[in-house]
C-alpha positions in Angstrom: 3.4 9.9 3.5 6.3 11.4 5.4 8.9 9.8 3.2 7.3 11.1 0.0 6.9 14.6 1.5 10.6 14.6 2.6 11.8 13.6 -0.8 9.5 16.2 -2.5 10.9 18.9 -0.2 14.5 17.8 -0.8 13.9 18.1 -4.6 12.3 21.5 -4.1 15.5 22.6 -2.3 17.6 21.5 -5.3 19.1 18.6 -3.3 17.9 16.2 -6.0 19.4 12.8 -6.6 18.5 10.2 -9.2 17.5 7.8 -6.4 15.0 10.3 -5.0 13.5 10.9 -8.4 13.4 7.2 -9.1 11.6 6.6 -5.8 9.0 9.2 -6.5 8.4 7.8 -10.0 8.0 4.3 -8.6 5.5 5.5 -5.9 3.6 7.4 -8.5 3.4 4.4 -10.8 2.0 2.2 -7.9 -0.5 4.9 -7.0 -1.6 5.2 -10.6 -2.8 1.6 -10.4 -4.8 2.1 -7.1 -8.5 1.6 -7.1 -10.9 4.2 -5.7 -11.0 2.6 -2.3 -7.2 2.7 -2.0 -7.1 6.3 -3.2 -9.7 7.2 -0.5 -7.4 5.5 2.1 -4.4 7.5 0.9 -6.5 10.7 1.1 -7.4 9.8 4.7 -3.8 9.2 5.5 -2.8 12.6 4.0 -5.5 14.3 6.1 -4.3 12.6 9.2 -0.6 13.5 8.5 -1.7 17.1 8.0 -3.7 17.2 11.2 -0.9 15.6 13.2 1.7 18.1 11.8 -0.7 20.9 12.6 -1.1 19.7 16.2 2.7 19.4 16.7 4.6 21.8 18.9 6.4 23.3 16.0 4.3 22.7 12.8 6.4 22.9 9.7 4.7 25.1 7.1 6.3 23.3 4.1 5.0 19.9 5.5 1.5 21.4 6.0 1.5 22.7 2.5 2.7 19.4 1.0 0.3 17.2 3.1 -2.6 19.6 2.2 -1.9 19.2 -1.5 -0.7 15.6 -1.4 -3.4 13.9 -3.4 -3.5 16.6 -6.0 0.3 16.3 -6.4 0.1 12.6 -6.7 -3.2 12.1 -8.7 -3.4 15.4 -10.6 -5.1 18.7 -10.0 -8.6 17.3 -10.8 -8.5 15.0 -7.7 -11.7 15.2 -5.7 -12.1 13.2 -2.6 
């Protein structure tokens, strides 16, 4: 979760590399083949990452935003779960 968020934020900061894009595309392809149970586990992990970041001494807003929208970013805006 952290690695994907880190890469997402690097790309948002225009520090894009082909390796980063390739890694995200690979991860997205793997997730596209997940079943509902696996997607629920990813959703749970995203919620846990969000809550852990929020509880940290210096929560990073950009990480909170990315963790909060992680499943929608990966699965599409119509994600419900």
